[in-house]
Backbone bond lengths (Angstrom), bond angles and torsions (degrees), N, CA, C in turn:
res aa  C-N    CA-C-N  psi(-1)  N-CA   C-N-CA  omega(-1)  CA-C   N-CA-C  phi
1 X - - - 1.397 - - 1.523 109.14 -
2 X 1.306 114.84 151.38 1.470 121.94 -173.78 1.549 106.76 -77.45
3 X 1.327 108.79 138.85 1.459 117.37 -178.55 1.516 109.66 -70.80
4 X 1.351 115.39 -40.91 1.538 125.23 -177.88 1.506 105.05 -60.80
5 X 1.319 117.39 -41.79 1.451 119.53 -177.68 1.572 110.42 -66.69
6 X 1.371 118.57 -37.28 1.450 122.16 176.54 1.418 108.87 -69.78
7 X 1.281 122.06 -32.35 1.513 126.03 178.35 1.468 107.47 -67.26
8 X 1.350 122.00 -47.66 1.407 125.07 171.02 1.523 118.30 -52.92
9 X 1.325 112.14 -46.37 1.437 117.59 175.14 1.551 113.91 -61.88
10 X 1.371 114.81 -47.28 1.444 116.76 177.57 1.601 116.48 -62.50
11 X 1.269 112.14 -33.94 1.485 119.05 178.10 1.424 112.64 -74.28
12 X 1.405 118.11 -28.36 1.507 121.54 174.36 1.515 105.80 -67.05
13 X 1.306 121.44 -47.16 1.498 124.46 179.87 1.593 106.62 -55.52
14 X 1.280 115.41 -50.20 1.386 120.79 -176.83 1.587 111.85 -54.87
15 X 1.361 108.80 -50.51 1.529 115.85 179.98 1.512 112.18 -65.31
16 X 1.299 119.20 -36.22 1.372 118.22 173.48 1.595 115.71 -64.36
17 X 1.338 115.20 -38.52 1.509 116.71 175.60 1.384 110.24 -65.65
18 X 1.441 123.73 -34.91 1.415 131.73 -179.30 1.489 113.46 -76.09
19 X 1.387 114.06 -6.19 1.454 119.10 -169.88 1.446 116.95 49.36
20 X 1.310 113.94 41.48 1.469 122.73 175.75 1.571 108.57 -87.12
21 X 1.229 119.87 93.33 1.516 123.34 -170.10 1.530 107.40 -63.94
22 X 1.326 116.81 -47.93 1.503 120.68 -173.33 1.552 104.96 -57.61
23 X 1.323 115.56 -60.22 1.472 119.67 -175.99 1.492 114.38 -54.67
24 X 1.313 115.38 -47.71 1.451 119.05 -178.38 1.473 114.13 -66.61
25 X 1.297 118.26 -38.98 1.486 115.45 174.37 1.474 118.19 -73.25
26 X 1.252 116.10 -30.59 1.439 122.04 170.35 1.545 112.05 -65.65
27 X 1.386 119.73 -44.27 1.429 118.52 176.88 1.551 113.53 -69.71
28 X 1.289 116.06 -32.37 1.503 118.64 175.84 1.482 108.36 -59.59
29 X 1.388 115.02 -52.08 1.481 123.06 174.10 1.494 115.19 -45.36
30 X 1.307 113.33 -51.90 1.461 116.72 -174.61 1.525 110.88 -72.49
31 X 1.306 120.61 -34.58 1.418 129.43 177.32 1.563 106.74 -60.02
32 X 1.329 114.19 -46.29 1.450 120.70 176.89 1.566 111.28 -56.84
33 X 1.320 112.78 -51.76 1.466 118.36 178.37 1.599 112.52 -57.86
34 X 1.298 115.26 -35.82 1.467 116.19 175.87 1.495 111.69 -69.70
35 X 1.274 118.63 -39.29 1.502 123.25 176.25 1.511 108.75 -59.81
36 X 1.366 115.35 -51.35 1.427 119.02 178.20 1.469 117.95 -54.21
37 X 1.572 117.01 -37.04 1.291 117.76 173.05 1.499 113.49 -68.85
38 X 1.281 119.52 -31.46 1.458 125.06 -179.29 1.549 111.46 -66.03
39 X 1.297 116.12 -38.68 1.525 116.41 179.49 1.521 112.34 -94.58
40 X 1.267 120.96 3.77 1.353 119.70 176.63 1.578 112.13 -78.16
41 X 1.258 111.80 146.04 1.470 109.85 -176.52 1.516 107.32 100.03
42 X 1.413 117.65 -171.21 1.421 122.96 -170.61 1.579 110.81 -81.42
43 X 1.379 116.29 -30.88 1.418 117.62 -179.93 1.522 113.15 -136.02
44 X 1.338 113.91 146.53 1.416 117.41 176.76 1.485 113.73 -70.19
45 X 1.308 118.41 133.16 1.408 127.53 179.96 1.447 115.61 -140.55
46 X 1.348 121.89 156.00 1.400 129.80 -176.68 1.555 104.63 -82.70
47 X 1.323 119.98 134.56 1.489 121.56 174.45 1.523 110.35 -84.80
48 X 1.312 110.58 147.35 1.498 118.57 178.41 1.553 104.56 -80.25
49 X 1.324 115.06 170.11 1.563 118.89 174.50 1.459 110.13 -62.79
50 X 1.277 121.03 -34.49 1.568 124.81 178.61 1.591 108.11 -65.03
51 X 1.334 118.24 -41.60 1.456 124.77 -176.64 1.544 107.18 -69.68
52 X 1.455 116.12 -38.82 1.420 119.38 176.53 1.476 115.12 -63.02
53 X 1.321 110.56 -42.90 1.601 119.20 172.05 1.515 113.24 -52.62
54 X 1.352 111.83 -49.74 1.496 120.12 172.40 1.527 110.77 -45.41
55 X 1.275 113.99 -58.18 1.523 120.86 -175.54 1.496 107.89 -59.23
56 X 1.362 119.49 -44.77 1.453 125.44 177.51 1.531 112.66 -59.21
57 X 1.293 117.09 -42.91 1.515 123.74 179.47 1.582 104.16 -63.21
58 X 1.316 115.22 -49.72 1.478 118.04 -176.84 1.551 114.13 -58.20
59 X 1.288 113.68 -41.70 1.447 120.68 179.06 1.548 112.06 -68.05
60 X 1.418 115.38 -41.51 1.429 119.73 -178.40 1.537 108.83 -68.38
61 X 1.423 117.71 -33.01 1.477 120.18 176.94 1.522 112.61 -69.54
62 X 1.367 116.63 -32.97 1.479 121.67 175.23 1.574 107.64 -65.22
63 X 1.330 116.64 -34.50 1.547 115.97 -174.63 1.484 104.37 -77.39
64 X 1.270 124.61 -34.97 1.528 125.10 -178.90 1.495 107.38 -70.35
65 X 1.258 121.00 -42.26 1.426 120.88 179.61 1.587 112.04 -68.92
66 X 1.300 116.34 -40.53 1.406 118.89 173.45 1.542 115.74 -62.99
67 X 1.340 116.23 -33.39 1.488 115.84 178.65 1.409 111.71 -70.12
68 X 1.413 123.40 -34.16 1.335 128.71 179.39 1.571 106.21 -70.35
69 X 1.219 120.60 -41.34 1.489 123.30 177.01 1.464 106.81 -63.86
70 X 1.317 125.00 -49.96 1.546 121.10 -179.13 1.431 108.43 -62.98
71 X 1.337 125.82 -39.04 1.506 121.67 177.60 1.423 113.88 -61.15
72 X 1.354 115.36 -40.21 1.562 121.62 176.39 1.510 110.31 -63.94
73 X 1.300 113.15 -36.59 1.517 116.27 -179.77 1.448 118.53 -84.92
74 X 1.469 117.69 2.70 1.316 118.78 175.90 1.496 118.01 86.04
75 X 1.315 118.04 22.64 1.339 120.01 -175.54 1.637 108.95 -127.91
76 X 1.287 109.69 73.91 1.493 118.50 -174.01 1.578 113.79 -59.86
77 X 1.311 113.29 -32.18 1.535 113.33 -178.12 1.522 113.45 -69.00
78 X 1.315 113.85 -36.29 1.522 119.83 178.75 1.535 104.04 -71.49
79 X 1.322 123.60 -40.31 1.473 128.38 -178.48 1.459 110.66 -62.43
80 X 1.286 119.32 -37.15 1.488 128.47 177.63 1.525 105.04 -66.91
81 X 1.351 121.19 -45.92 1.383 120.32 -178.07 1.519 112.72 -63.17
82 X 1.383 114.94 -44.18 1.416 119.87 178.80 1.533 112.05 -57.61
83 X 1.370 113.83 -42.48 1.485 119.22 -179.07 1.500 110.61 -65.56
84 X 1.423 118.93 -36.67 1.444 120.50 179.61 1.528 106.95 -69.36
85 X 1.300 121.68 -37.18 1.474 118.51 176.10 1.473 113.04 -66.57
86 X 1.260 121.13 -38.84 1.472 126.08 170.47 1.529 112.96 -54.23
87 X 1.397 116.01 -38.87 1.423 120.67 -179.92 1.516 108.22 -70.07
88 X 1.309 120.07 -40.23 1.447 119.86 175.98 1.431 109.20 -60.36
89 X 1.328 120.61 -49.32 1.484 121.83 -175.40 1.554 106.97 -61.13
90 X 1.408 122.68 -34.91 1.363 126.10 -172.29 1.606 108.88 -59.37
91 X 1.355 115.37 -29.84 1.451 122.49 -179.42 1.589 110.53 -56.76
92 X 1.396 114.27 -29.08 1.402 114.31 -176.53 1.577 118.34 -104.02
93 X 1.348 114.92 3.00 1.335 125.16 179.46 1.543 108.32 -96.65
94 X 1.378 115.89 149.63 1.451 122.89 175.13 1.591 105.32 -58.76
95 X 1.370 115.37 154.20 1.408 117.18 175.76 1.528 109.16 -63.70
96 X 1.367 109.50 136.40 1.540 115.76 176.48 1.549 117.83 -61.27
97 X 1.282 114.37 150.65 1.480 118.52 -177.84 1.509 108.50 -79.88
98 X 1.348 116.20 146.80 1.439 119.97 173.92 1.399 106.09 -77.57
99 X 1.354 118.22 170.52 1.404 126.16 173.13 1.551 116.12 -58.13
100 X 1.448 109.20 -42.53 1.423 119.70 178.23 1.551 110.80 -63.99
101 X 1.336 116.51 -43.01 1.466 119.47 -176.95 1.422 109.52 -64.78
102 X 1.334 116.74 -45.38 1.471 122.45 -178.24 1.487 109.21 -62.87
103 X 1.390 120.16 -42.49 1.416 123.04 178.89 1.477 108.80 -60.01
104 X 1.365 124.40 -46.88 1.410 127.46 -179.94 1.586 111.17 -60.81
105 X 1.364 114.85 -45.53 1.459 116.86 -176.86 1.516 109.01 -61.21
106 X 1.287 114.78 -43.95 1.603 116.57 -179.90 1.427 110.30 -68.27
107 X 1.394 123.11 -36.85 1.457 122.14 176.12 1.584 111.03 -63.49
108 X 1.275 115.83 -42.37 1.443 114.63 170.96 1.543 120.95 -61.87
109 X 1.353 111.13 -35.25 1.427 113.40 176.02 1.536 112.72 -74.43
110 X 1.250 119.07 -24.86 1.511 124.62 178.27 1.571 106.23 -72.21
111 X 1.357 116.55 -38.78 1.472 123.11 -178.37 1.614 105.51 -73.41
112 X 1.280 121.05 -41.72 1.438 127.92 -178.88 1.491 112.31 -58.45
113 X 1.348 109.57 -51.20 1.451 115.80 -173.28 1.609 111.06 -85.34
114 X 1.242 120.23 -3.37 1.449 124.45 177.98 1.603 112.90 64.66
115 X 1.299 112.65 32.89 1.417 121.82 -175.59 1.501 115.46 -91.16
116 X 1.330 115.82 0.56 1.482 119.49 -177.71 1.464 114.75 -57.90
117 X 1.310 128.12 -35.86 1.407 123.22 178.97 1.473 113.42 -97.29
118 X 1.271 119.19 1.49 1.507 122.53 -173.44 1.562 113.33 -86.37
119 X 1.329 117.07 -18.44 1.377 121.98 -176.16 1.568 113.03 64.87
120 X 1.285 117.56 -146.48 1.517 125.76 -172.51 1.503 112.90 -63.51
121 X 1.298 117.91 -23.88 1.357 119.49 178.94 1.549 116.71 -66.65
122 X 1.331 116.12 -18.39 1.425 121.82 173.88 1.545 115.62 -91.22
123 X 1.347 116.79 6.11 1.418 120.93 -178.82 1.516 115.47 -50.77
124 X 1.324 116.48 -47.85 1.480 118.98 -178.15 1.514 113.99 -68.79
125 X 1.456 118.42 -32.84 1.338 119.50 175.53 1.556 112.74 -65.56
126 X 1.380 119.08 -38.87 1.364 125.07 -178.03 1.435 110.56 -71.52
127 X 1.369 119.92 -41.94 1.343 124.78 179.73 1.599 112.82 -64.99
128 X 1.285 109.98 -34.25 1.536 114.73 177.82 1.540 111.73 -67.93
129 X 1.406 113.19 -30.17 1.564 114.40 174.89 1.428 111.06 -85.30
130 X 1.244 128.96 -18.22 1.332 132.95 178.56 1.454 117.72 -82.95
131 X 1.267 117.83 -48.86 1.469 125.04 -176.05 1.560 115.15 -52.98
132 X 1.231 122.42 -46.10 1.443 117.71 176.26 1.538 116.49 -58.18
133 X 1.355 115.44 -27.56 1.485 120.80 179.87 1.520 114.20 -82.64
134 X 1.336 118.97 -25.28 1.344 122.72 179.00 1.640 120.00 -104.95
135 X 1.408 106.69 -0.18 1.530 110.23 -178.51 1.463 113.78 -44.58
136 X 1.374 117.18 122.75 1.411 119.75 175.19 1.416 120.14 82.09
137 X 1.386 111.74 -7.97 1.438 122.31 179.50 1.560 122.18 -107.87
138 X 1.393 107.91 -10.15 1.347 112.60 -178.62 1.582 110.30 -159.22
139 X 1.376 116.84 143.46 1.387 118.53 -175.41 1.465 112.36 -73.31
140 X 1.331 118.14 134.79 1.587 121.46 -176.00 1.407 111.47 -52.53
141 X 1.320 124.58 -38.45 1.468 127.71 -179.41 1.442 110.02 -61.97
142 X 1.369 119.40 -36.08 1.449 122.99 -176.73 1.581 106.80 -76.46
143 X 1.254 115.53 -37.86 1.513 117.97 -176.95 1.500 108.93 -73.48
144 X 1.346 119.88 -34.10 1.484 118.76 179.11 1.537 106.17 -72.64
145 X 1.301 123.71 -35.85 1.406 124.03 177.75 1.521 115.30 -62.33
146 X 1.313 112.90 -37.33 1.533 121.39 176.28 1.485 108.06 -71.78
147 X 1.348 122.34 -34.92 1.485 121.10 177.86 1.471 110.76 -71.79
148 X 1.376 119.82 -42.80 1.465 126.02 172.39 1.516 107.65 -53.22
149 X 1.287 118.76 -52.74 1.390 123.29 -175.61 1.606 109.13 -54.68
150 X 1.300 118.20 -49.47 1.449 125.58 -174.09 1.616 109.95 -73.67
151 X 1.277 118.13 -29.15 1.482 120.04 -179.47 1.568 110.14 -90.82
152 X 1.304 118.17 -27.77 1.431 116.39 -177.17 1.418 114.74 -97.65
């Protein structure tokens, strides 16, 4: 069983006992998303910690996008709630990469794959080398933009 999933369940129990509505509702939501990911497909399976981090990253991204949409729609109280949920999820995610760290990782991947002279045709090769290193620590769009910048 995933230790991260166990931690989420234990923290949910703690939040419920402390009557922390925001934390308990957010943890319930993410545990439901993890369960849905486990039963998706042909057979039920237990998710690894990396897969749970992927689910957490996806849920955090949804919260960030929703908060922007609510801000643009003139609903600041709902946007604040979405940001608060994203902050709760951030406690369970690895620390995000800085721009300098991402730039270095992409530069190393470009050098390793020998993609320096190939231009944009090598995008998939470089992304394949970078993704395992940045999983859960950087948004895919930001990573792709940095790869494009270094290749183009």
